[in-house]
C-alpha positions as CSV (number, residue, x, y, z in Angstrom):
1,X,25.9,-16.8,-6.4
2,X,23.9,-19.2,-4.2
3,X,20.4,-18.1,-3.4
4,X,18.0,-19.3,-0.7
5,X,14.2,-19.2,-1.2
6,X,11.6,-19.4,1.5
7,X,8.6,-21.0,-0.2
8,X,5.0,-21.3,0.9
9,X,2.5,-23.5,-0.9
10,X,-0.8,-25.2,-0.9
11,X,0.1,-28.8,-1.6
12,X,-3.3,-29.9,-2.7
13,X,-2.6,-30.1,-6.4
14,X,1.0,-31.3,-6.2
15,X,2.7,-34.7,-5.9
16,X,4.9,-33.5,-3.1
17,X,8.1,-31.5,-3.2
18,X,10.5,-33.7,-5.0
19,X,10.6,-34.2,-8.8
20,X,8.5,-37.0,-10.0
21,X,8.3,-38.6,-13.5
22,X,4.5,-38.6,-13.7
23,X,3.3,-35.6,-11.7
24,X,3.7,-31.9,-11.1
25,X,5.7,-31.1,-7.9
26,X,6.7,-28.0,-6.1
27,X,10.3,-28.5,-7.2
28,X,9.3,-28.8,-10.8
29,X,7.3,-25.6,-10.9
30,X,10.1,-23.7,-9.2
31,X,12.7,-25.1,-11.7
32,X,10.4,-24.0,-14.6
33,X,9.9,-20.5,-13.2
34,X,13.6,-20.1,-12.7
35,X,14.3,-21.2,-16.2
36,X,11.7,-18.8,-17.6
37,X,13.2,-16.0,-15.6
38,X,16.9,-16.6,-15.9
39,X,17.3,-18.7,-19.0
40,X,19.4,-21.2,-17.0
41,X,18.6,-24.9,-16.3
42,X,18.3,-25.0,-12.6
43,X,17.4,-27.7,-10.1
44,X,16.6,-26.3,-6.6
45,X,17.6,-28.3,-3.5
46,X,14.9,-28.3,-0.8
47,X,15.4,-28.5,3.0
48,X,12.5,-30.8,3.4
49,X,10.8,-33.2,0.9
50,X,7.2,-32.8,1.9
51,X,4.7,-35.5,0.7
52,X,1.9,-35.2,-1.8
53,X,-0.9,-33.0,-0.4
54,X,1.2,-31.5,2.4
55,X,1.3,-27.7,2.7
56,X,4.1,-25.3,3.8
57,X,4.4,-21.8,5.1
58,X,8.2,-21.8,4.9
59,X,10.1,-24.6,3.2
60,X,13.7,-23.6,2.2
61,X,15.4,-24.2,-1.1
62,X,18.7,-23.1,-2.6
63,X,20.1,-22.9,-6.1
64,X,23.1,-21.5,-7.9
65,X,22.9,-18.9,-10.7
66,X,25.0,-16.6,-12.8
67,X,22.3,-13.9,-12.9
68,X,23.1,-10.2,-12.1
69,X,19.6,-9.7,-10.6
70,X,20.0,-9.0,-6.9
71,X,19.1,-12.0,-4.8
72,X,16.5,-10.1,-2.8
73,X,14.7,-9.1,-6.0
74,X,14.3,-12.6,-7.3
75,X,11.3,-13.4,-5.1
76,X,9.2,-10.6,-6.8
77,X,10.2,-11.8,-10.3
78,X,9.5,-15.4,-9.6
79,X,6.1,-14.8,-8.1
80,X,5.0,-13.3,-11.4
81,X,5.8,-16.6,-13.0
82,X,4.6,-19.1,-10.4
83,X,1.1,-20.5,-10.0
84,X,-1.0,-18.8,-7.3
85,X,-0.7,-21.7,-4.9
86,X,3.1,-21.4,-4.7
87,X,4.6,-18.1,-3.4
88,X,8.2,-17.3,-2.6
89,X,8.2,-15.4,0.7
90,X,11.8,-14.3,0.6
91,X,15.0,-14.7,-1.5
92,X,18.5,-13.9,-0.3
93,X,22.1,-14.7,-1.1
94,X,23.8,-17.3,1.1
95,X,27.4,-18.6,1.3
96,X,28.4,-20.8,-1.6
97,X,29.0,-23.8,0.7
98,X,25.6,-23.5,2.4
99,X,23.4,-26.6,2.0
100,X,20.0,-26.8,3.7
101,X,20.1,-30.5,4.5
102,X,23.6,-30.5,6.0
103,X,23.0,-27.9,8.7
104,X,21.6,-28.4,12.1
105,X,18.1,-27.1,12.1
106,X,14.8,-27.0,14.0
107,X,11.8,-28.0,11.9
108,X,8.2,-27.2,12.9
109,X,5.1,-28.9,11.6
110,X,1.5,-28.4,12.5
111,X,-1.3,-31.0,12.1
112,X,-4.8,-29.5,12.0
113,X,-7.9,-31.5,13.0
114,X,-11.4,-30.1,12.4
115,X,-13.3,-31.8,15.2
116,X,-17.0,-31.0,14.8
117,X,-20.2,-32.7,13.8
118,X,-20.2,-31.8,10.1
119,X,-17.4,-30.8,7.6
120,X,-16.7,-27.1,6.9
121,X,-16.2,-26.7,3.1
122,X,-14.1,-23.6,3.5
123,X,-11.5,-25.5,5.5
124,X,-11.5,-28.7,3.5
125,X,-8.1,-28.2,1.9
126,X,-5.9,-27.8,5.0
127,X,-7.7,-29.6,7.9
128,X,-8.5,-33.3,8.6
129,X,-12.2,-33.6,9.4
130,X,-12.8,-35.9,12.3
131,X,-16.4,-36.0,13.7
132,X,-15.9,-38.2,16.8
133,X,-15.3,-36.2,20.0
134,X,-11.7,-35.9,21.1
135,X,-10.3,-35.4,24.6
136,X,-7.6,-32.8,24.1
137,X,-6.2,-33.2,27.6
138,X,-5.5,-36.9,26.9
139,X,-3.9,-36.0,23.6
140,X,-1.6,-33.5,25.5
141,X,-0.6,-36.2,28.0
142,X,0.2,-38.7,25.3
143,X,2.2,-36.2,23.3
144,X,4.6,-35.5,26.2
145,X,6.0,-39.1,26.1
146,X,7.4,-38.3,22.6
147,X,9.5,-35.3,23.7
148,X,13.2,-35.9,23.7
149,X,15.5,-38.2,21.8
150,X,13.9,-41.6,20.9
151,X,14.0,-44.3,18.3
152,X,10.9,-43.4,16.4
153,X,10.8,-46.6,14.3
154,X,7.2,-47.2,15.4
155,X,6.3,-43.7,14.0
156,X,7.9,-44.2,10.6
157,X,6.7,-45.6,7.3
158,X,8.0,-49.1,6.5
159,X,9.2,-47.6,3.2
160,X,11.7,-45.3,4.8
161,X,15.3,-45.2,3.5
162,X,16.7,-43.5,6.6
163,X,19.9,-44.8,8.0
164,X,18.7,-44.4,11.5
165,X,15.3,-43.9,13.0
166,X,16.5,-42.0,16.1
167,X,15.3,-38.4,16.1
168,X,14.9,-35.6,18.7
169,X,11.6,-33.8,19.4
170,X,12.1,-30.5,21.2
171,X,8.5,-30.0,21.9
172,X,4.9,-30.9,21.1
173,X,2.0,-28.6,21.8
174,X,-1.6,-29.7,21.5
175,X,-4.2,-27.0,21.8
176,X,-7.8,-26.4,20.9
177,X,-9.1,-23.3,19.2
178,X,-12.8,-23.6,18.8
179,X,-13.5,-26.7,16.7
180,X,-9.8,-26.9,15.6
181,X,-7.3,-29.1,17.4
182,X,-3.7,-28.2,16.6
183,X,-0.8,-30.5,17.1
184,X,2.5,-28.5,16.6
185,X,5.7,-30.5,16.7
186,X,9.3,-29.1,16.6
187,X,12.3,-31.4,16.1
188,X,15.7,-31.8,14.6
189,X,14.2,-33.7,11.7
190,X,11.4,-36.1,10.9
191,X,11.1,-39.5,9.3
192,X,8.9,-40.5,6.4
193,X,5.2,-39.9,7.6
194,X,6.4,-39.4,11.2
195,X,4.3,-36.4,12.0
196,X,1.2,-37.9,10.4
197,X,1.7,-41.1,12.4
198,X,2.1,-39.1,15.6
199,X,-1.2,-37.3,14.8
200,X,-2.9,-40.6,14.1
201,X,-1.7,-42.0,17.4
202,X,-2.7,-38.9,19.4
203,X,-6.2,-39.2,17.9
204,X,-6.4,-42.7,19.3
205,X,-5.5,-41.3,22.7
206,X,-8.1,-38.6,22.3
207,X,-10.9,-40.9,21.4
208,X,-10.1,-43.4,24.2
209,X,-8.8,-46.3,22.1
210,X,-5.4,-46.1,23.9
211,X,-4.4,-44.7,27.3
212,X,-2.0,-41.8,27.0
213,X,0.8,-43.7,28.8
214,X,0.6,-46.5,26.1
215,X,2.7,-44.2,23.9
216,X,5.7,-45.4,25.9
217,X,5.0,-49.0,24.9
218,X,4.6,-48.0,21.3
219,X,8.1,-46.4,21.3
220,X,9.6,-49.5,22.9
221,X,8.2,-51.9,20.4
222,X,9.9,-50.2,17.4
223,X,7.2,-51.6,15.2
224,X,5.1,-49.5,12.8
225,X,2.0,-51.7,13.5
226,X,2.1,-50.7,17.1
227,X,1.3,-47.0,16.4
228,X,-1.8,-45.4,15.1
229,X,-2.8,-44.9,11.5
230,X,-1.1,-42.4,9.2
231,X,-3.3,-39.3,9.4
232,X,-4.3,-37.8,5.9
233,X,-1.7,-35.5,4.3
234,X,-4.1,-32.5,3.9
235,X,-4.1,-31.7,7.6
236,X,-0.3,-31.2,7.7
237,X,1.5,-27.9,7.2
238,X,5.2,-27.2,7.5
239,X,5.4,-24.1,9.6
240,X,9.1,-23.3,9.0
241,X,12.7,-24.2,9.4
242,X,15.2,-22.5,11.7
243,X,18.9,-23.0,10.7
244,X,21.2,-23.1,13.7
245,X,24.5,-21.1,13.6
246,X,24.7,-21.0,9.9
247,X,25.5,-17.5,8.9
């Protein structure tokens, strides 16, 4: 049977999702836990390959197994074998031809900025501390120029291997909750470092280095050097993935 896992993790201690020759990854600990549980050599396939240090509340992964353990029970058994910073939130059987990267989906990420005078040590693992004041209204204005289908080449790492840099953003919400500024982005898919570059660019709008409407020019230039810096990985969390018309 084919099983889908919904996986939450604190990415601080990991070299990203994907298997790496010289580092522990989310994929590698899942594969090991599955081997320990089932006695089968398994390689999970993830819906999104999050970078080193990035967190998730709901990445999706699938794998095939011959086990007789009911799919919905696998989450309980796996969590007994996984480190405390990786937790399977749900396991369920899916059709044999289901592949998480070949289905239309809506992915949501959130970037968290701690905007205050001094750092907060209790929030150091999942927020980016930024002590200069930010104008949230200007960040909101800048963000709206990114909504829709665009060529996001300016908002993509030069090391990307993507065939096309055209993506669709369904919505961006920028809001402030006390000393936290949250940037939540939902789209059809994201390029390498795209959300972190969006965050870095919105920070420039928030601190007055660029006017909100300048985001239009950044898109038109299709040049990575035109956009803002890549914000640190620790502030980014994958919120979840919604599959469209799959089952």
